C-alpha positions in Angstrom: 10.3 77.6 128.3 12.4 77.5 125.1 16.1 77.2 124.5 18.0 79.0 122.2 20.1 76.7 119.5 20.7 78.9 116.6 21.3 82.4 116.0 24.8 84.9 115.4 28.0 83.0 115.1 30.9 84.6 116.3 35.0 83.7 114.7 37.3 84.7 115.5 40.9 83.8 114.0 44.6 85.2 116.2 42.0 87.4 117.7 41.2 89.1 114.5 36.7 89.4 114.6 35.0 88.4 111.2 31.7 89.7 110.6 29.5 86.5 110.0 27.1 86.0 108.1 25.5 82.4 108.4 26.5 79.0 107.8 29.0 78.7 110.5 29.8 74.9 111.1 32.3 72.8 112.7 32.5 69.0 112.9 31.6 67.3 116.1 33.8 64.0 115.7 37.3 63.7 114.7 36.7 60.4 112.6 34.3 59.0 110.1 33.0 55.4 110.5 31.7 53.6 108.4 30.3 50.2 109.1 32.2 47.2 106.7 29.3 44.4 108.1 26.9 44.3 111.2 28.8 45.4 114.1 31.6 45.8 112.3 33.1 49.3 111.2 36.1 51.2 110.2 37.0 54.4 111.8 39.3 57.2 109.5 40.8 60.4 111.2 39.2 63.5 109.6 41.0 67.0 109.5 39.5 69.6 112.0 38.1 72.9 110.7 35.4 75.7 110.9 33.5 76.7 108.2 31.9 80.0 107.5 30.2 82.9 105.5 31.6 86.3 106.2 31.2 90.2 105.1 33.9 91.5 102.7 34.6 94.9 104.5 37.6 97.6 104.0 38.3 95.9 107.4 38.7 92.3 106.5 42.3 91.1 107.2 43.1 89.8 103.9 47.2 89.7 104.3 46.4 87.7 107.7 44.3 84.9 105.5 46.6 85.0 102.9 50.0 84.5 104.8 48.8 82.5 108.0 49.3 78.9 108.2 49.3 78.5 112.3 46.1 80.6 113.4 43.8 79.2 116.3 40.4 79.8 115.4 37.2 80.1 117.8 33.7 79.5 116.6 31.2 80.5 119.4 27.9 79.5 119.1 24.6 81.1 120.7 23.5 78.4 122.7 27.4 78.5 124.4 28.8 76.1 122.7 32.5 76.9 121.5 35.0 75.2 119.3 38.7 75.8 119.1 40.8 74.8 116.4 44.8 75.0 116.6 47.4 75.3 113.8 44.5 76.8 111.5 45.4 77.4 107.6 42.4 78.8 105.1 42.0 75.9 102.8 40.1 76.5 98.9 40.0 78.8 96.4 38.3 81.6 98.6 37.0 84.1 96.9 34.9 87.5 96.9 31.6 87.6 95.5 30.2 91.2 94.4 26.7 90.6 94.2 26.6 89.9 98.3 29.8 90.9 99.6 30.5 87.8 100.8 33.7 85.5 101.7 33.1 81.7 102.4 36.1 80.3 104.4 37.6 77.3 105.5 39.9 77.1 108.2 41.8 73.5 108.4 44.3 72.3 111.2 46.2 70.5 113.6 43.4 70.2 116.7 39.7 71.1 117.2 38.1 70.8 120.5 34.5 71.0 121.7 34.2 73.5 124.7 
């Protein structure tokens, strides 16, 4: 029997549901490891994030995205995995794409946990 591992993703920021069109992602680890020599490595902290492409609809919460600096953002995947980002704020230079009606958003925050 097959196992569903991909499909529609659901993202909410402070209870506001976004219409995700694809490319929803969150990091699996909270550190980046790099080998210095065989058997020796260093670790750097990574900033937790959630990134996605969503539809830029009439109901898109534009003001909330512009002003919020302490959001709880939840990513739910079809395989049952859930990633929760706390202390979230949108980073970068998000822009509306008129050809596809999309916006790419990236939240970064204080803590990200897979549940």
